[in-house]
N, C-alpha and C positions, 0 to 999 in steps of 0.2 A: 769788190765783198757784193752777194746775191742778195742778202735781207729786202724786202719788200720797201718801197720809198717811203710808207705810210707804218711800218713794221716796226716795233719796240721792243727791245731787250729789256723786260723787267726784271727787276730783285725781288726774286720772293720771300728771302730769307733762308736759314738753313743753310747758305753758301750756294744757293742755287739762282739759275736765271731763265727765263725764261721767254721765247719770243711771242708777242701778240699783236694781233693785226685789226685794227678797227676801223669803218669808212663808215661814213654818213653822219648823222647826227638826231637827236631826239631821244624819246620815250617811246615804249618800254624798250630795253637793249636786247637785242636777239644774241644769243651767245652760240655756236658752233661746234660741236663736237665731232673728229673726223672717223673713219672708219679704220679697220685695222690696221696698225703697219705702213699709215698713210700720212701726209703731209698738211697742212691747212690748206695748200693752194687745190685740194680737190674740190675745197666748197665756192673756187673762183665764180662761177656763173652765178651761184644762188647768192654772195655775198653782193656782188656788183648789182643784180636784180632788187633785192631787198634793201640794200642800204641807201635807196633813192627816199623810203619811207620813214627810217630810223637809223640807230646805230646800229652796226650788226660785227662783233667781232668773231674771229677764229684767233685758235691759236695752236702751236704745236706741241703735243705732248713731251714729255721728259726724254730725251733720248734721238729725238726726231726733228728732223728739218735744222731750224736753230736754237730750239734748247738742247745745249749740249749737259748730257750727263755727267754727273759726278765721277771723278775716277775711282777704281776700286777701292783706296786707300783712303778715301774720303769716304762720310759719314751723315745721315740726316736722323739717325738713330730709328728711324720708320717704319727698318727693314726686320725690325723683331716684332713689329706687327703685322706690315704686309707685306710682300717680296713686291722687288723692282718691278716694272711691268705688266703690276697686276690692278686692278681695277680701287680698289683702297688707296694705292699708291697716287692714283691719277686724280682723283677725286681728291685727295689731300693737297695734292700738288693745282690742282684748278680752283680750289676756294681759295687758298694763299695767293695765286696770280689775279683772281679777282679783286680780292680786297687791296692787294697790292697796287693795282691800276686804277682805285675806287670807281668801280663797273656801279652805278644804280640798281638796287635793288625793288621790287621783284623783277625780276627778267624772264627771258622766253628762252629755255635751255634747249637745246634742237642737238641728238646724237643719232647717227647712223653705225648700227654692227656693234662693234666693242663701244662708240660713242655712245650708241643707249643704253649699254649697261651702266655707262659711268654717269648719264643722265639720269638713270633709274636712282642707282646709289647716292647722287649729290641730291635729289630729289626729296629723296626719303629722310637723310639724314638732316639737311637745311634746307627743307618746305617753306618756310617763309620767305626765302630769298628767290624762291621759282613757283612765277604765275600759270606758266604753262611747261610741258613737258609735252615735247615732240619725240615720236621712236619711227627711225624709218628703217624697215626690217630690221626688226630688234632679234637679237640671239635667242633661241628660249635656255634658260640655265638649266634645265634637263637634258638639253643636246649629246652632251657629255657623257651618259649615262648610257648611252647609245653605241652598239660596238659596231655597226655599221658608220657613222659616224667619226666616232674615233680613228677607225682604217682611212677612212676619206682625208680626214685632217690630216693627221700625222705621219700617213702613207704615202700622201699623194701630195697635196698641200705642201706642208712644212718642207722637204724635200727640195721642193720646186723653189721656196724660199731661200733655203739654205744655200742651192746653187746660185743664185742671184749675188746675194751677200760674197759666196767665194768669188764672182767672177769681180764684183767692186772690188774686194779685198787685192787683187793679182793685176788690175786695171783693163781687163778682158771688157767690162761693161763700158769702158771708153771707147773701144776700138768698134766695138758691136754698137753704139751710138752714132760714133762714124758712120759707119758702111749703111745707117737706117734699119739693121737689123733688130733694135731696140726702139722704142719710141716714147715719148712722153705721153701720160693719161691725157692730160686736160690741152687740147689742141683746136685749132679753128680760126676762123677769121678774124674773131673776135677778141683771140688770146693773144697779148703781147708777146713781144720777143725775149722781156725781161721773164716771163713766166715760164717760157717754154725754155730759157736758158738752166732756171734754178731749177726744174722738173729734171732736167739733163744732170745737174748736178749731184743731186740727189738720189739719181738711179746709181750714180759713178760711185758714191761716198759710203764707203764702210761702217760707217758709226752709225748712220740712217737707216742701212740695210740691216746690221746687227739688232737693233730695237727693233725694226721691223718684224725680223726672226722670234724675237725675244715678247713682242705682241701676243703674236700667234699660238706660240709655244705652251704662253701661261692662259691663254684665254679658259680653259676650263676652271682655272683658280680663282681666274674673275668672274665667272658664271657662277661659282660657289658662292665666293662674296656676297653677289646680288641676292643669291637663293636666301640668304641666310638674315640680311639686312630687309629683306620685302617681309619676313617672319615677323621678324623683331619689331618693327617698326613701320606700320603702314604709312602709306601716304594720305596725306592732308589731303580731307575733301575740299581745301580751297585752290589746291592746286588741279587746272583740266588736265587733261591727258589725250592726245591723239595720235593713230599709230597708222603709217603711210608703208604700204606692202604694193608688190607689183604681182605681175603673174605666175611668178615662182621666185623662190630666194636666191638662188643663181644657176640661168640658164645653161650655163658649162658645166653644171652638175647632173650627175644622173636623176633620170626621174623619181627612181623610191626616196631620193635623199631629201628631195624639193616635196615631195608628198610629206617623209616623215617629216620636215622642218614646219609645213606649213601647220599639220595637225598640235606638234608641239607651242607654236606662236597661239593658233587658239585658243590652247589649255590656259597656258600662264596668263592668257589678257584676258581671260574670263575669271580665273581665280583671282588676279592680282590689280587687275585695271577696268571692271565689270560696267563701266560707265564711258570708257573711252570713245572716243571719237573714230571708226576705223574708214580708213580711206584708200580705196584698190586705184592704183595707176597703173593703166592698161598698157600693156606692151613690156612694160618694167621690169629689173629684177633689183638685187643688190649696189648697183652701178647709177641707181638713179638718178643722185645726187650731179652728174656730171653726163649721164648719158639723157636725163629726160627734167633739167634741173626746172625747166617752167614749169612743170608741174608741181615738185615742191614747192618753190619761191611762191607760187598763186599759193598755196594755204598758209602759208607764212607769212604773206602778205597781207591775207586774211583775219589772221589772229593778230597781227600789229593791229588794224584799223577797227576791228573789236577792242583791245585793249584801249587804244588809246581814244575810241569813244566813249570807254565805261569813266575814263581818266576826267574825260570834259564833264558828264553829267555829274559827277561828282565834284 
């Protein structure tokens, strides 16, 4: 079993079990929510760094990593409200996970990409539980109203992910990994063999790849859900917001799409979080949590220090 040695499978009710990995000790707890279609391993470097200061928890969303999705003939009843692999469902799952695991509140909630949509939804609904909301390369909720973006997302990106899913289902991925044609995202001298092997396992795991495709496919619905909730229930003034963005959203994307995303990001941040602390990470894009982890960790460590100092003064 490739489950991390500190990882635990938590019964979150409704017949569901989810993987949670916490490292370090102390308060406030930092909760990390991964980008679209990625397992908790993507936070490896950030978690290692920040957990020297406080407790840091990552988790696998339902269907990804070691959080096994229910079979189709099983049901939680929530699909009548929110479709599977959309933000509403993920936030409900996360809320039950944190409650079942007894994570102290308020905590610092950090989300990247889809994780940022989830973080926003969670913070607006459960505002007293979140002291600080950190959005890393947040996807603007209006982006799926743009034809150019839909053409890129559904016409170019999604087919690549579906091909990866097919490769995993047929066993081709295992062959490509052995040949070195597919490599783990998290690598380097500080990354243990356990983490490397776990990533290889998930790259060739059809269930994980299928859920990754679903998260991308339904991202437009997730964005719409977040748009609705931010209008219905504004964020509490008690929750501080910080936003980390790079030179572009995705350096592998055409320039005109990056410019469009930047404009939409600017607009939604001004409308929804006008007092947010906006931090620019030079030379970074949406991969910053594993390509520029020290910059992300530096901001999170600063937030933790600030909260700990405030707790001591009180």
